[in-house]
N, C-alpha and C positions, 0 to 999 in steps of 0.2 A: 727402201728407200735409206738413204746415207741419215747419219745423225744432224740434228738440229740441235744447237747451240745456242745459249744465251751468254752476252758480251758482259759480264756484269757491270764493268766503266762506262758502258752507253745504252744498259740495258735494251739493247736491238736484238733479233731473233736472227739466226742466221744458219742458213746449210746453205748444200751445193745441189741437191737431187729433189725438188718436189713435182715429179712424175705423178707419185701416186695423188696429188692434190686435182689433175685431171678429171681424174676416176670419181670422185668425192659430189654427191649431191650438192648443189649451189647452198643450200642452208645450212646444211652440217659446216662449210666452207666458211660462210660467213660467221656462224655462231662461234667458231673458232676464233677467227683472227679481229671482228667486228662484233662483240657481244651488245645487245642492248645497253646496258648497263655502262654505261661508257664513263662512269665516274672515276675508276680508278684510270684510265688513261687520258684525264686534263690535265696541262703542261698548266703548270703551277709556279710561281715565282723563284719557290728552288730549284725547278727543273729548268726555267729558264737562265737560270744563272749558268746552272751546270753546261748546258747546252752550250753557254757563250763561251766557258770555261775552256770546253773541250774542243770550240770552234778555232777558237785563237792556240791553244796547243798543235791542233791537224791539220787546220787549215784546207782543207778539204768537205769538212761537213758543211753539207747545205739542206735549208728550212726556206719551205718560198717565201716567208715574211720576211727574209735577209737580203739586204744589198748584195748583190754578187760582185759588184765591182768596188766594197769598202774595203782597202787594204789592210784598215786598225782592225776588221772581223767585228764590225759592233753595231752598223748601222743597219736601219729596221726598214722596209719601206712599208710595210704592212700586208693585210689581208689581198689577195690577191682575187677575187672571187668575180667572176663575167668580165673581166680583164684577161683572163687565161680559163676560158670556157673547154669543156673537155667533151668529146663527145665520143660515143658509144659506136658501136660496129651497126648499131639497128637504129641511126643517127638521133638520140636522143641525145642532148645539149644537157649539161651540167652544168650548174658554175663554178664548180669544183670537182677533183678526182674524189676529194673528202668532204664533201657536201651533197649527200645524195638527192638532190628535189634538182629537178626537171623543170627547164625554165621552154622548151620547146623542142622542136625536130625539123632535123633539115631537110626531109622528105614532103613535110608537112608545109613551111612557112623560110622565108629566106634570114641566113644568118644575120645582119642588119635588124630585122624585127626580133629576131630573140635575143640578140646583145641589149636591144632598145627598150625590151620587155625587159630584160634582168635587171637591168640598170632603173626601172621605174622601181623597184623593190627597193627599201630603203636601207634596207641589213646590208645589201648587195653596193647600194651606191654613196652610202655613205663611211668615208674613211674609217679602216679600224685599225689599231697599231697591234690588235692583237689576231690569231687563227679562229674566224668562225667554227672551226670543227675540230680544234683541239683545246682552245681558248675558252670560249664565249658560253660558258655552262646554261644560261638561261638560254641562250638559242638555240643549244642541244635538246637542253630538257624540252623546249615549245616544239621545234622544229625538224629533229633529227633521231626521234626516239618510237617512231611508228613501229607496228611491228613488222617485221619482215622488211623492213627499209633497207637496201642495199643499192650499190650501184647499177645492181642487176635488175631491182627495182625501187626506182627513186619514188620521195614524194612529188606528186604534181604541184606547182608552184600556185596555180590558179587555185587548189580545191584546199592550201593549207594557212592562205597568208589572207589577212581580214582588208580592208579596206584602211587602216592604219599603219599596215604596214607598208604600204605605196606613198610615195614622196608627191607630194600635193603639188600639180602645178598650178 
């Protein structure tokens, strides 16, 4: 494997040959890149300011929260959960590739039913200017910190959300 390096200005890990990762067991890969103690990777106010500064300088840095059409590079559209669903190769539908919570499976129900169910969960229905997976500490601790939870083994929404987590009809 070729060298992997960290770019100090951005904090990004970069490499050009990840072929060995294909042979790694999923749990090792997940623990290497997405440890359960996510507290160190929460984006705080200092990080946000740094990212905005880098965005203005480089113009091609993208965060899902940012408005891609804003030429001042300041606009925030907020968290996109359910608005941009992620479908795994086995048909599981996650609210976001970074929020490892399954809201349905396209082989078992229609995408409209899955979307409607996703929006019935208040965390995904209500506007948030912050990323649920990277900035909402309480959400991460309560819903994204289950042992073994990953994109390959997402938490099941019906099992983790209580009555108070749903939008009142």
